[in-house]
C-alpha positions as CSV (number, residue, x, y, z in Angstrom):
1,M,1.7,-21.1,6.9
2,S,-1.9,-20.6,7.9
3,N,-3.9,-17.9,6.2
4,D,-5.5,-17.2,9.6
5,K,-2.2,-16.1,11.1
6,V,-2.4,-12.4,12.2
7,V,0.3,-10.4,10.4
8,C,-0.8,-6.9,11.4
9,I,-1.3,-7.1,15.2
10,C,-2.4,-3.5,15.6
11,K,-5.3,-3.9,13.1
12,N,-5.8,-7.7,13.6
13,I,-5.3,-8.4,9.8
14,T,-4.6,-11.9,8.8
15,E,-2.2,-13.2,6.2
16,G,-5.2,-14.4,4.1
17,I,-6.6,-10.9,3.9
18,I,-3.2,-9.6,2.8
19,I,-2.7,-12.3,0.2
20,E,-6.2,-11.7,-1.2
21,S,-5.4,-8.0,-1.6
22,I,-2.2,-8.9,-3.4
23,K,-4.1,-11.3,-5.7
24,S,-6.6,-8.6,-6.4
25,G,-4.0,-6.2,-7.6
26,A,-2.0,-4.7,-4.7
27,K,1.6,-4.6,-5.8
28,S,3.3,-2.5,-3.1
29,L,3.1,-2.0,0.7
30,D,1.2,1.2,0.1
31,Q,-1.4,-0.5,-2.0
32,V,-1.8,-3.3,0.6
33,K,-2.2,-0.6,3.3
34,E,-4.9,1.1,1.2
35,K,-6.8,-2.1,0.5
36,T,-6.6,-3.7,4.0
37,G,-5.6,-1.1,6.6
38,A,-2.6,-3.2,7.5
39,A,0.5,-1.3,8.6
40,T,-1.6,1.7,9.5
41,G,-2.0,1.1,13.2
42,G,0.0,2.3,16.2
43,C,3.3,0.9,15.0
44,K,2.9,2.2,11.4
45,G,4.1,-1.1,10.0
46,A,7.2,-1.5,12.2
47,R,6.1,-5.0,13.1
48,C,4.3,-6.2,10.0
49,G,5.8,-4.2,7.1
50,K,8.6,-6.6,6.4
51,R,6.3,-9.6,6.4
52,I,3.8,-7.8,4.1
53,I,6.6,-7.1,1.6
54,E,7.6,-10.8,1.8
55,L,4.1,-11.8,1.0
56,I,4.0,-9.4,-2.0
57,Q,7.2,-11.1,-3.3
58,E,5.9,-14.6,-2.7
59,N,2.5,-14.0,-4.3
60,K,3.3,-12.0,-7.4
């Protein structure tokens, strides 16, 4: 999967940005939200939350 793929549509945040936040210490959805702003847009993570959690699991 490309790191340029937009995961958070509301905030236009890519998979690469989310993975970088995980590699720099984010270990939960709340920590990814804080570091990137993902899952804080209009849908409040309804569209991207599950994918962010998957990325956290894949990139521990």
